[in-house]
C-alpha positions as CSV (number, residue, x, y, z in Angstrom):
1,M,71.1,-108.1,-2.3
2,A,71.6,-105.0,-3.8
3,L,75.4,-103.6,-4.3
4,L,76.4,-100.1,-4.9
5,Q,79.0,-99.1,-7.4
6,I,81.4,-96.7,-5.9
7,A,84.0,-94.7,-7.6
8,E,86.8,-92.6,-6.5
9,P,86.1,-89.1,-7.0
10,G,87.2,-87.5,-10.1
11,R,87.2,-91.0,-11.7
12,S,85.0,-92.6,-14.1
13,A,83.2,-95.4,-12.6
14,A,83.6,-97.7,-15.5
15,P,87.2,-97.2,-15.8
16,H,87.5,-97.9,-19.4
17,Q,84.7,-95.4,-20.2
18,Q,86.4,-92.2,-22.0
19,R,84.7,-88.7,-20.8
20,L,84.4,-86.8,-24.0
21,A,85.9,-83.3,-23.7
22,A,87.3,-80.7,-25.8
23,G,89.4,-78.0,-25.8
24,I,88.2,-74.9,-27.9
25,D,90.7,-72.0,-29.6
26,L,87.7,-69.5,-29.8
27,G,89.8,-67.0,-32.3
28,T,89.1,-63.8,-33.4
29,T,90.1,-64.6,-37.7
30,N,89.5,-68.7,-37.2
31,S,88.2,-70.9,-34.5
32,L,89.1,-74.8,-33.4
33,I,88.1,-78.0,-31.5
34,G,90.8,-80.8,-30.1
35,T,90.5,-83.7,-28.6
36,V,92.4,-86.0,-26.8
37,R,91.8,-89.7,-28.9
38,S,93.9,-92.9,-27.8
39,G,96.4,-91.1,-26.2
40,R,97.3,-88.5,-29.2
41,V,95.8,-84.8,-29.3
42,A,94.1,-83.8,-32.7
43,T,91.7,-80.5,-33.6
44,L,88.5,-82.1,-35.0
45,P,87.5,-81.4,-39.0
46,D,84.6,-80.5,-40.2
47,A,82.7,-83.1,-43.2
48,E,84.9,-81.6,-45.9
49,G,88.2,-81.8,-43.6
50,R,88.7,-78.3,-42.6
51,H,90.0,-77.6,-39.4
52,L,90.1,-74.1,-39.2
53,L,86.5,-72.6,-38.8
54,P,86.2,-68.8,-39.5
55,S,84.7,-66.8,-36.7
56,V,82.4,-65.5,-38.5
57,V,78.2,-65.4,-38.4
58,R,76.0,-64.5,-40.9
59,Y,72.4,-63.9,-40.2
60,T,69.7,-64.7,-42.2
61,E,66.3,-65.1,-42.3
62,E,66.8,-68.6,-42.1
63,G,69.0,-68.6,-39.1
64,P,72.5,-68.0,-38.5
65,V,75.1,-69.2,-40.8
66,V,78.8,-70.2,-39.4
67,G,81.8,-70.2,-40.8
68,Y,83.2,-70.2,-44.8
69,E,80.0,-69.8,-46.3
70,A,79.2,-66.9,-43.9
71,K,82.9,-65.3,-44.7
72,A,82.1,-65.8,-48.1
73,A,79.1,-63.7,-48.0
74,A,80.7,-60.7,-45.9
75,A,81.3,-58.0,-49.1
76,L,78.1,-58.9,-50.4
77,D,75.6,-58.6,-47.1
78,P,78.0,-57.0,-44.5
79,L,75.9,-55.3,-42.0
80,N,74.4,-58.7,-41.5
81,T,77.9,-60.8,-41.7
82,L,80.0,-60.1,-37.9
83,A,83.0,-61.1,-37.8
84,S,86.1,-60.5,-35.1
85,A,83.3,-60.4,-32.5
86,K,86.1,-61.0,-30.2
87,R,87.6,-57.6,-30.7
88,L,83.9,-56.2,-28.5
89,I,83.0,-59.1,-26.4
90,G,83.2,-57.7,-22.5
91,R,83.7,-54.1,-24.1
92,G,81.2,-51.0,-23.9
93,I,80.3,-49.3,-26.4
94,A,83.0,-46.3,-25.9
95,E,85.8,-48.9,-26.0
96,V,84.1,-50.4,-28.9
97,K,84.2,-46.9,-30.6
98,S,87.9,-46.2,-29.2
99,L,88.9,-49.6,-31.6
100,G,88.1,-47.5,-35.2
101,S,85.5,-46.0,-36.8
102,R,85.6,-48.3,-39.7
103,L,84.4,-51.1,-38.3
104,P,81.3,-52.3,-40.8
105,Y,78.2,-52.7,-38.4
106,D,75.4,-50.9,-37.5
107,F,75.7,-50.6,-33.7
108,V,72.2,-49.7,-32.0
109,R,72.0,-47.0,-29.2
110,T,70.6,-49.1,-26.2
111,D,70.4,-47.9,-22.5
112,T,73.2,-50.8,-21.5
113,A,76.7,-50.6,-21.8
114,V,76.8,-53.6,-24.1
115,P,76.7,-52.8,-27.8
116,R,74.4,-54.5,-29.9
117,I,74.6,-54.7,-33.4
118,R,71.3,-54.4,-35.6
119,T,70.7,-57.6,-37.9
120,R,68.3,-58.9,-40.1
121,A,67.5,-61.4,-37.5
122,G,67.4,-58.6,-34.5
123,D,70.0,-57.2,-32.5
124,V,72.5,-59.0,-31.5
125,S,75.4,-58.8,-28.9
126,P,79.0,-60.0,-29.4
127,I,78.2,-62.6,-26.8
128,E,75.3,-63.7,-28.7
129,V,77.8,-64.3,-32.2
130,S,80.5,-66.2,-30.0
131,A,77.8,-68.5,-28.9
132,E,77.1,-69.1,-32.8
133,I,80.8,-70.2,-33.2
134,L,80.6,-72.1,-30.1
135,R,77.7,-74.2,-30.8
136,A,78.9,-75.3,-34.6
137,L,82.8,-76.2,-33.1
138,A,80.4,-78.2,-30.2
139,R,78.2,-79.9,-33.0
140,R,81.0,-80.6,-35.0
141,A,82.9,-82.4,-31.8
142,E,79.5,-84.4,-30.5
143,E,79.3,-85.1,-34.4
144,S,82.9,-86.7,-34.4
145,L,83.0,-88.2,-31.3
146,G,79.7,-89.7,-31.4
147,G,78.3,-88.5,-28.2
148,D,77.4,-85.6,-26.1
149,L,80.4,-83.5,-24.7
150,T,81.0,-83.4,-20.6
151,G,82.9,-80.0,-20.6
152,V,85.2,-77.8,-22.7
153,V,88.3,-76.0,-22.2
154,I,88.1,-72.5,-23.5
155,T,91.2,-70.5,-24.1
156,V,91.0,-66.8,-23.9
157,P,94.0,-64.1,-24.4
158,A,95.9,-63.8,-21.0
159,Y,95.3,-60.2,-21.0
160,F,91.4,-60.6,-21.1
161,D,90.3,-59.0,-17.8
162,D,87.4,-59.6,-15.9
163,A,84.6,-58.2,-18.0
164,Q,86.0,-60.4,-20.9
165,R,86.5,-63.2,-19.3
166,Q,83.2,-63.5,-18.2
167,A,81.7,-62.8,-20.8
168,T,83.3,-65.6,-22.9
169,K,82.0,-68.0,-20.3
170,D,78.3,-66.2,-20.9
171,A,78.9,-67.3,-24.6
172,A,79.6,-70.6,-23.4
173,R,76.6,-71.1,-21.3
174,L,74.4,-69.6,-23.9
175,A,75.6,-72.6,-26.4
176,G,74.5,-75.0,-23.6
177,L,78.5,-75.9,-22.9
178,K,79.9,-76.7,-19.5
179,V,82.9,-75.1,-19.3
180,L,85.8,-76.8,-17.3
181,R,88.3,-74.1,-17.6
182,L,89.0,-71.0,-19.0
183,L,92.8,-71.3,-20.1
184,N,95.2,-68.6,-20.9
185,E,96.4,-69.2,-24.8
186,P,100.0,-68.5,-23.9
187,T,99.6,-71.0,-21.6
188,A,97.7,-73.6,-23.5
189,A,100.7,-73.2,-26.2
190,A,102.9,-73.9,-23.4
191,V,101.1,-77.2,-22.2
192,A,101.3,-78.3,-26.0
193,Y,105.2,-77.3,-26.6
194,G,106.2,-78.7,-22.7
195,L,104.4,-81.9,-23.0
196,D,105.7,-82.9,-26.7
197,R,109.4,-81.5,-26.3
198,G,109.8,-82.2,-22.2
199,A,112.1,-78.9,-22.0
200,D,112.4,-77.5,-18.7
201,G,113.7,-73.5,-18.4
202,L,112.2,-70.5,-19.3
203,H,110.1,-69.4,-22.3
204,A,108.5,-67.1,-23.7
205,V,105.2,-67.6,-25.5
206,F,105.0,-64.8,-28.4
207,D,101.3,-65.0,-29.3
208,L,100.0,-62.6,-32.1
209,G,96.2,-63.5,-33.6
210,G,93.7,-61.9,-35.5
211,G,92.5,-59.6,-33.1
212,T,94.9,-59.8,-29.9
213,F,98.6,-59.8,-28.7
214,D,100.1,-61.9,-25.5
215,I,103.4,-62.1,-24.6
216,S,103.9,-64.4,-21.3
217,I,107.0,-65.7,-19.8
218,L,107.0,-68.8,-18.1
219,R,109.0,-71.3,-16.4
220,L,108.2,-75.0,-17.3
221,R,109.5,-77.4,-14.4
222,R,108.8,-81.0,-14.0
223,G,105.6,-80.4,-15.1
224,V,104.5,-77.5,-13.2
225,F,103.8,-74.8,-16.3
226,E,104.6,-71.3,-14.0
227,V,103.5,-68.1,-15.5
228,L,106.4,-65.5,-14.1
229,A,104.4,-62.5,-16.1
230,T,102.0,-61.8,-18.9
231,G,101.5,-58.5,-20.8
232,G,99.8,-57.9,-24.5
233,D,97.5,-55.9,-26.2
234,S,93.7,-56.9,-26.2
235,A,93.6,-54.7,-29.6
236,L,96.4,-55.7,-31.5
237,G,96.6,-58.7,-34.5
238,G,96.2,-59.6,-37.7
239,D,93.2,-57.6,-37.7
240,D,95.2,-54.6,-37.6
241,M,97.7,-55.6,-40.4
242,D,94.8,-56.0,-42.6
243,H,93.1,-52.5,-41.7
244,A,96.7,-50.8,-42.1
245,L,97.1,-52.0,-45.5
246,A,93.6,-51.4,-46.0
247,E,94.2,-48.0,-45.7
248,W,97.2,-47.4,-48.1
249,I,95.1,-48.9,-50.6
250,M,92.5,-46.6,-49.9
251,A,95.0,-43.7,-50.4
252,Q,96.0,-45.0,-53.7
253,A,92.8,-45.9,-55.0
254,G,91.3,-42.6,-54.3
255,I,88.7,-44.4,-51.9
256,G,87.5,-41.7,-49.3
257,D,86.4,-42.6,-45.6
258,D,83.0,-42.3,-46.4
259,A,83.2,-45.3,-48.9
260,E,79.8,-48.1,-48.6
261,H,80.2,-50.8,-46.4
262,H,80.5,-53.5,-48.8
263,I,83.5,-51.8,-50.1
264,L,85.3,-51.4,-46.6
265,R,84.5,-55.3,-46.1
266,G,85.9,-55.8,-49.5
267,L,89.0,-54.0,-48.8
268,L,89.5,-55.8,-45.9
269,R,89.0,-59.2,-47.2
270,D,91.8,-58.2,-50.4
271,A,94.0,-56.9,-47.9
272,C,93.8,-60.1,-46.0
273,S,94.7,-62.0,-49.1
274,A,97.3,-59.7,-49.9
275,K,98.8,-60.3,-46.7
276,E,98.4,-64.1,-46.7
277,A,100.1,-63.5,-50.2
278,L,103.4,-61.8,-48.8
279,T,104.0,-64.7,-46.7
280,E,105.3,-66.6,-49.5
281,Q,106.0,-64.2,-52.1
282,E,107.5,-60.8,-52.7
283,W,105.2,-59.1,-54.5
284,A,100.9,-59.5,-54.3
285,P,98.7,-58.3,-57.1
286,L,95.5,-56.3,-56.0
287,R,92.4,-55.4,-58.1
288,I,89.7,-53.4,-55.7
289,A,85.9,-53.0,-56.2
290,L,85.2,-49.1,-56.4
291,S,81.7,-48.0,-55.7
292,D,80.7,-46.9,-59.5
293,G,81.7,-50.4,-61.0
294,R,84.9,-49.6,-61.8
295,H,87.9,-51.3,-60.9
296,W,91.5,-50.2,-59.4
297,E,94.3,-52.3,-60.0
298,G,97.9,-52.2,-58.5
299,G,99.9,-54.1,-56.0
300,V,101.7,-54.3,-52.9
301,D,105.4,-55.3,-52.1
302,R,106.7,-56.9,-49.3
303,A,108.9,-54.3,-48.3
304,T,105.8,-51.8,-48.5
305,F,104.0,-54.0,-46.8
306,N,106.8,-54.5,-44.0
307,G,106.7,-51.0,-43.5
308,L,102.9,-50.4,-42.8
309,V,103.5,-53.5,-39.9
310,D,106.3,-51.9,-38.3
311,P,104.8,-49.9,-35.6
312,L,102.5,-52.7,-35.0
313,I,105.4,-55.2,-34.2
314,S,107.0,-52.7,-32.7
315,R,103.9,-51.9,-30.0
316,A,104.3,-55.7,-29.5
317,L,107.9,-56.0,-28.9
318,T,107.6,-53.0,-26.1
319,A,105.0,-55.4,-24.2
320,C,107.6,-58.1,-24.6
321,R,110.4,-56.0,-22.6
322,R,107.7,-54.8,-20.0
323,A,107.0,-58.4,-19.2
324,L,110.9,-59.1,-18.8
325,R,111.2,-56.5,-16.7
326,D,108.2,-57.6,-14.4
327,A,109.5,-61.3,-14.1
328,G,112.8,-59.7,-13.4
329,L,114.8,-61.4,-16.5
330,K,117.2,-60.3,-19.2
331,I,116.8,-61.3,-22.8
332,G,119.4,-63.5,-22.6
333,E,117.6,-65.6,-20.0
334,I,115.0,-67.0,-22.4
335,K,115.5,-70.5,-24.1
336,D,113.3,-70.3,-26.1
337,V,110.5,-68.4,-27.9
338,V,107.2,-70.5,-28.8
339,M,105.5,-68.7,-31.9
340,V,101.5,-68.9,-31.4
341,G,99.0,-67.4,-33.9
342,G,98.1,-67.4,-37.5
343,A,99.6,-63.5,-37.4
344,T,103.1,-64.9,-36.7
345,R,103.2,-66.3,-39.8
346,V,104.2,-63.2,-41.5
347,P,107.9,-63.3,-42.5
348,R,108.3,-59.7,-40.8
349,V,107.0,-60.5,-37.5
350,R,109.6,-63.9,-37.2
351,E,112.3,-61.2,-38.3
352,R,111.8,-59.2,-35.4
353,V,111.1,-61.5,-32.8
354,A,114.3,-63.4,-33.8
355,E,116.3,-59.9,-33.6
356,F,114.3,-58.7,-30.2
357,F,115.3,-62.2,-28.4
358,G,118.4,-63.2,-30.3
359,L,117.2,-66.7,-31.4
360,S,115.3,-68.3,-34.0
361,P,111.5,-68.5,-32.8
362,L,110.3,-72.1,-32.4
363,V,107.6,-72.9,-35.0
364,D,107.2,-77.0,-34.9
365,L,103.6,-76.9,-34.0
366,D,101.3,-75.3,-36.2
367,P,100.6,-72.0,-35.0
368,D,96.9,-71.9,-35.8
369,R,96.4,-75.1,-33.8
370,V,98.7,-75.3,-31.1
371,V,96.7,-73.3,-28.4
372,A,93.7,-76.0,-29.1
373,Y,95.8,-78.9,-29.0
374,G,97.3,-77.4,-25.1
375,A,93.3,-76.9,-24.4
376,A,92.5,-80.4,-25.4
377,L,95.0,-82.1,-23.7
378,Q,93.8,-79.8,-20.1
379,A,90.1,-81.1,-20.9
380,D,91.5,-84.4,-21.1
381,V,93.0,-83.8,-17.3
382,L,90.0,-82.3,-15.7
383,A,87.6,-84.7,-17.3
384,G,88.8,-87.2,-15.3
385,N,90.5,-88.9,-18.0
386,K,94.3,-88.7,-16.8
387,P,93.9,-88.4,-13.0
388,D,97.1,-89.8,-12.6
389,G,98.9,-87.5,-14.7
390,E,97.4,-84.0,-14.2
391,M,99.6,-81.4,-14.9
392,L,100.1,-78.2,-12.6
393,L,98.9,-74.8,-14.5
394,L,99.6,-71.5,-12.6
395,D,98.4,-68.4,-14.7
396,V,98.7,-65.0,-13.3
397,I,96.8,-62.0,-13.1
398,P,97.1,-59.9,-16.0
399,L,96.0,-56.4,-14.1
400,S,96.2,-55.6,-10.4
401,L,92.8,-55.9,-8.6
402,G,91.8,-53.3,-6.0
403,L,89.0,-50.6,-4.1
404,E,88.8,-47.0,-4.5
405,T,89.6,-45.6,-0.9
406,M,89.3,-41.6,0.1
407,G,90.4,-39.4,-2.4
408,G,89.6,-41.4,-5.5
409,L,92.5,-43.9,-4.7
410,V,93.4,-47.4,-5.7
411,E,94.7,-49.6,-3.0
412,R,95.6,-52.7,-4.8
413,I,94.7,-56.3,-3.1
414,V,95.9,-58.1,-5.6
415,P,98.6,-57.0,-7.8
416,R,99.3,-58.2,-11.3
417,N,101.5,-61.1,-12.4
418,T,100.2,-62.9,-8.7
419,P,99.7,-66.6,-9.8
420,I,96.0,-68.3,-9.6
421,P,94.0,-69.1,-7.7
422,V,94.6,-66.6,-4.9
423,A,92.7,-65.2,-1.6
424,R,93.8,-61.9,-0.5
425,A,92.7,-60.1,2.3
426,Q,92.9,-56.3,3.8
427,E,91.2,-54.4,6.6
428,F,90.2,-51.1,6.1
429,T,88.0,-49.0,8.8
430,T,85.0,-46.3,8.7
431,F,85.7,-42.3,7.9
432,K,82.9,-41.1,10.2
433,D,81.9,-41.1,13.4
434,G,78.6,-43.6,13.6
435,Q,79.1,-44.5,10.0
436,I,76.9,-47.4,10.1
437,A,77.4,-48.8,5.8
438,M,79.9,-48.6,3.6
439,A,80.3,-49.1,-0.3
440,L,82.7,-50.7,-2.0
441,H,84.3,-49.8,-5.3
442,V,86.2,-52.8,-7.1
443,V,88.4,-51.3,-10.3
444,Q,91.3,-53.0,-12.2
445,G,94.2,-51.5,-13.7
446,E,97.7,-50.0,-12.5
447,R,96.8,-46.5,-12.3
448,D,96.6,-44.7,-9.0
449,L,93.8,-42.8,-9.2
450,V,90.4,-44.6,-10.1
451,K,89.5,-42.4,-12.9
452,D,92.5,-44.0,-14.4
453,C,91.3,-47.8,-14.0
454,R,88.5,-50.0,-14.9
455,S,85.5,-50.1,-12.7
456,L,84.2,-53.5,-12.5
457,A,81.6,-53.8,-9.3
458,R,79.8,-51.8,-6.7
459,F,78.2,-52.8,-3.9
460,Q,77.3,-51.7,0.0
461,L,78.0,-53.4,3.4
462,R,75.3,-52.1,5.6
463,G,74.6,-53.2,9.3
464,I,78.2,-51.3,10.9
465,P,78.2,-50.9,14.4
466,P,78.3,-47.2,14.8
467,L,80.9,-46.5,16.5
468,V,83.9,-43.9,16.0
469,A,85.5,-43.4,13.1
470,G,88.4,-46.0,12.7
471,A,87.4,-48.2,15.3
472,A,85.3,-50.3,12.9
473,R,87.3,-53.4,11.4
474,I,86.0,-54.1,7.6
475,R,88.3,-57.1,6.1
476,V,87.9,-57.3,2.7
477,T,88.7,-60.6,0.7
478,F,89.0,-61.0,-2.9
479,Q,89.4,-64.6,-4.0
480,V,90.0,-65.4,-8.1
481,D,89.1,-68.7,-9.2
482,A,91.2,-70.7,-11.8
483,D,89.6,-69.0,-14.6
484,G,90.6,-65.4,-13.4
485,L,87.2,-64.7,-12.3
486,L,86.5,-62.6,-9.2
487,N,84.1,-62.7,-5.8
488,V,84.6,-60.1,-3.2
489,T,83.4,-60.5,0.6
490,A,83.6,-57.7,3.2
491,V,82.7,-58.9,6.7
492,E,82.8,-56.2,9.8
493,Q,84.7,-58.2,12.3
494,T,83.3,-57.4,15.3
495,S,79.4,-57.9,14.2
496,G,80.2,-60.3,11.6
497,V,77.8,-58.4,9.1
498,Q,79.0,-59.4,5.5
499,A,78.0,-58.4,2.1
500,Q,79.6,-60.7,-1.1
501,I,79.5,-59.5,-4.8
502,E,80.6,-62.2,-7.7
503,V,82.2,-59.5,-10.3
504,K,80.2,-59.9,-13.1
505,P,80.2,-56.5,-15.3
506,S,78.1,-54.7,-16.6
507,H,79.4,-55.8,-20.2
508,G,78.8,-59.3,-20.0
509,L,75.3,-60.8,-19.6
510,S,72.9,-60.4,-16.7
511,D,71.8,-63.8,-15.5
512,G,68.3,-62.8,-16.5
513,E,69.4,-61.9,-20.3
514,I,70.9,-65.1,-20.3
515,E,68.1,-67.1,-18.7
516,A,65.5,-65.3,-21.3
517,M,67.8,-66.5,-24.5
518,L,68.0,-70.1,-22.7
519,R,64.7,-70.1,-22.5
520,D,64.1,-68.8,-25.4
521,S,66.1,-71.5,-27.7
522,M,63.9,-74.1,-25.6
523,S,60.7,-72.7,-26.3
524,H,61.3,-72.4,-30.0
525,S,63.0,-75.7,-29.9
526,R,60.2,-77.3,-32.3
527,E,60.0,-74.5,-34.4
528,D,63.7,-74.1,-35.1
529,L,63.4,-78.2,-35.8
530,E,60.8,-77.4,-38.5
531,S,62.5,-74.7,-40.1
532,R,65.8,-76.9,-40.2
533,R,63.7,-80.0,-41.9
534,L,62.4,-77.7,-44.6
535,R,65.6,-76.1,-45.6
536,E,67.2,-79.4,-45.9
537,Q,64.4,-80.7,-48.2
538,Q,64.6,-77.5,-50.0
539,V,68.1,-78.1,-50.6
540,E,67.3,-81.7,-51.4
541,G,64.7,-80.1,-53.7
542,Q,66.9,-77.7,-55.5
543,R,69.6,-80.4,-56.2
544,T,67.4,-82.8,-57.4
545,L,65.7,-80.2,-59.9
546,E,69.3,-79.4,-61.1
547,A,70.6,-82.6,-61.7
548,L,67.4,-83.1,-63.7
549,N,68.1,-80.4,-65.9
550,A,71.2,-81.1,-66.9
551,A,70.5,-84.9,-67.7
552,L,67.5,-83.7,-69.9
553,A,69.6,-81.1,-71.4
554,K,72.1,-83.5,-72.4
555,D,70.3,-86.7,-73.7
556,G,66.1,-86.1,-73.2
557,A,65.2,-85.6,-76.7
558,D,67.5,-88.9,-77.6
559,L,65.7,-91.1,-74.9
560,L,62.3,-89.7,-74.1
561,S,59.4,-89.3,-76.5
562,P,57.2,-86.1,-76.1
563,A,54.8,-87.3,-73.7
564,E,56.9,-89.0,-71.5
565,R,58.9,-85.6,-71.4
566,K,55.8,-83.8,-70.8
567,E,55.0,-86.2,-68.3
568,I,58.6,-85.4,-66.4
569,E,58.0,-81.2,-67.0
570,V,54.9,-81.6,-65.3
571,V,56.0,-83.6,-61.8
572,L,58.8,-81.5,-62.3
573,T,57.0,-78.3,-62.0
574,V,54.9,-79.5,-59.0
575,L,58.5,-79.6,-57.1
576,R,59.5,-76.5,-58.4
577,D,56.4,-74.8,-57.1
578,R,56.7,-76.8,-53.8
579,I,60.4,-75.6,-52.9
580,A,59.1,-72.4,-53.0
581,G,56.6,-73.2,-50.3
582,E,56.9,-74.1,-46.7
583,N,55.6,-77.6,-46.5
584,A,58.7,-80.0,-46.1
585,E,56.8,-82.9,-46.4
586,A,55.2,-81.6,-49.5
587,I,58.5,-81.2,-50.9
588,K,60.0,-84.7,-49.7
589,A,56.6,-86.2,-51.4
590,A,57.4,-84.0,-54.7
591,I,60.9,-85.8,-54.8
592,A,59.8,-88.8,-54.6
593,D,57.0,-88.6,-57.4
594,L,59.8,-87.0,-59.4
595,E,62.2,-90.5,-59.0
596,H,59.3,-92.4,-59.8
597,A,58.4,-90.5,-62.9
598,C,62.0,-90.7,-64.0
599,A,62.4,-94.3,-63.5
600,S,62.0,-95.6,-67.0
601,Y,64.3,-92.3,-68.2
602,V,67.1,-93.2,-65.6
603,E,67.4,-96.7,-66.5
604,R,67.8,-95.7,-70.2
605,R,70.5,-93.3,-69.5
606,M,72.6,-96.7,-67.5
607,N,71.7,-98.5,-69.9
608,A,73.3,-96.4,-72.7
609,S,76.3,-95.5,-70.5
610,I,77.0,-99.4,-70.3
611,Q,76.4,-99.8,-74.1
612,R,78.9,-96.5,-75.1
613,A,81.5,-97.9,-72.5
614,M,81.2,-101.5,-74.3
615,A,80.9,-100.1,-77.7
616,G,84.1,-101.6,-80.2
617,R,85.1,-103.8,-77.1
618,K,85.0,-108.0,-76.6
619,V,82.8,-109.4,-74.0
620,E,86.1,-111.2,-73.1
621,E,87.7,-108.2,-71.8
622,F,85.2,-106.9,-69.3
623,A,86.0,-111.0,-67.8
624,S,87.2,-111.2,-64.2
C-alpha cells in the first residue's frame, strides 16, 4: 500500500533538510551575499577569501567580467566598465542626466525611457548590469553551499520608489533568481542588530552607502520591527564624496570639464582612495595622471575633505530631521543610532551624526555587512527553515500613492509612511453625463499637482453605465505587497465592470524584454559553455607556458642537451599557436603533449632540487 508524504504548509517534508536561501545586499559600490548556517549568520567569501564584490561589470569580447578584475580595468577601459548601476536602475533618461554630466558612459538614444549604455558587447541597461552582479553572487553562494538556492531576499534603499523596486526584481529574474522578498536596507540592519542585541525601543538607522542615503525610525518591540517613518535621498552617498573631492582635484590640477573618459574615471578612483585613506590619517598624497602623459602631485588633508563633504552630510541630516517630524518624535527619544553603509566610516559623518542625535552611534557590526546579515536572517525565515521563529517586519510606503483628479490634482489614496502590506480603497464618480469610460492615472509623490509628482501608470475602465454625471460609483483599490509593489483595481459598483493594472513602470524591463533575454540566454547556453571551456583552456595553456619558460631560463641550459631543448621548443610553439586559436580540445591536447615532452626535464629538476637540499648534510639528519 502506497503512503502519502504529508507536511504542513511552509515546512519541509523532511524537517532535517535545510533549504538553501540567501540574503543579498545589492550595493552601489560593493555587494555581498549572506546565509545562515548551523544557526549562525555569515557573509560568503569568494575563492580568494574576499567577502565584498565590487559592483562593477566590464564587458569584453569573451563576456562580462564582474568584481575586482572589472574594477581594476575601469580607468583603462571606462566606456566598457560600468559601475554604480544602482544609481541608474529604475530611472528614466532625464533623471539619469540630472545626476551629473560627468558620468563616464556612452548613453544610447532610444525610443524608450530606459537608459541604455553602449559597450563593445552591445547596448545594455542598468537592469542587465545589476543582473550580472546578482548572477555572480548567486554562483558564489551555490558553490559555497553545494546546491541551488531556493530563493533570495534582496535589499533595496527604503527610499526606492516603485520603478526602482520593480527594476531590481527584473534584474533578479534575469539572473535566474527567485525573490522571496525585497527588504528595505534599514529594516535589514534592524533585524541584524535587533536579534543580536535584543534591544526594545526607538532606533534610528542611518544608512549612507555608495550611492543612496536612507534614514529610518523604527520601533523594536517583542520581535516586531515597525518602521515609523523613513526618508532619505536616492542620489546621495559615498560616490558624491568622491565626485566632490575629484572636482576639487580638477581645480587644483587645472583639469578642464572636457577631460577624456579615462582621465575622469582615474580621478574618481584616486579620489575614492584618498577618501578611504583619510578615514585613518590626517593627510592623503595624490598623484594624478594628466592627458599629456604628465602627472600632477599634491595632497589633501582631512580638514579640507571635511569642508568638501559637509554640505552632503547636511543634506542627510535634513532628511533625518524630516523623518523624526514625520514620526512625531523628538531627537531625545531615540535610544540609539545604527550606522550602516561603507560611507559611515568617514570620521566626519560619525562626528556630525553624534552631534545631531546627542549620542555615540553604534558601529558594533561591520557597516558593510550588517545589511547582508539582516537579509540572510530574513531569507532563512521565508525559506521555511524557522517556521516557529518568524519575525514580523512592518515596512512603510516611502512616498504617497494616489490618482490624478480633475484639474491635474492628486488625490492621495495611500499616504507615505503607511505600513505595508496594505490595501486602501476610495470611491470616485463620473464627470460628464453619459460617460462610459474613465482614464486613471496613478502617481507617486508628496506634491498636490500631478506635474510635480512621478507618473507610475495609466489605464482605462470601460463599460460604465451611461448615467448622469456623479451617479456612477467607481471604487478604486490600491494594494501594496510586502515588496512595496503596487496593484490598482477599479470597479464600477452597479454593473461590476472592472479594470486592473499591476504597476510596472516604463523604467523597468517589460515582460517581453525579460522573456527575450531569458530566451537568448537559453538558446545560447551551448555557445556560452563552449566559450567558457575555451577561455579556461587558454588560461591553463598560458599558465603552463609561463611556468615552463621561467624554468628553462633558470636551468634549461644546465639540464637539457641542445637536441632535447629543441624538441621541447617545438612542442612549446605548437601550444602557443593553439592558444591563439579557438579549439579548446586542441589546446588541452597540446598541454598534455608538452607535459609528456618535459617529463624527463621535470624529473631532472626535481633530482637537482633534492641534491641541493641534501648538499653538505648527513643522511641521519633526514631520518624521522
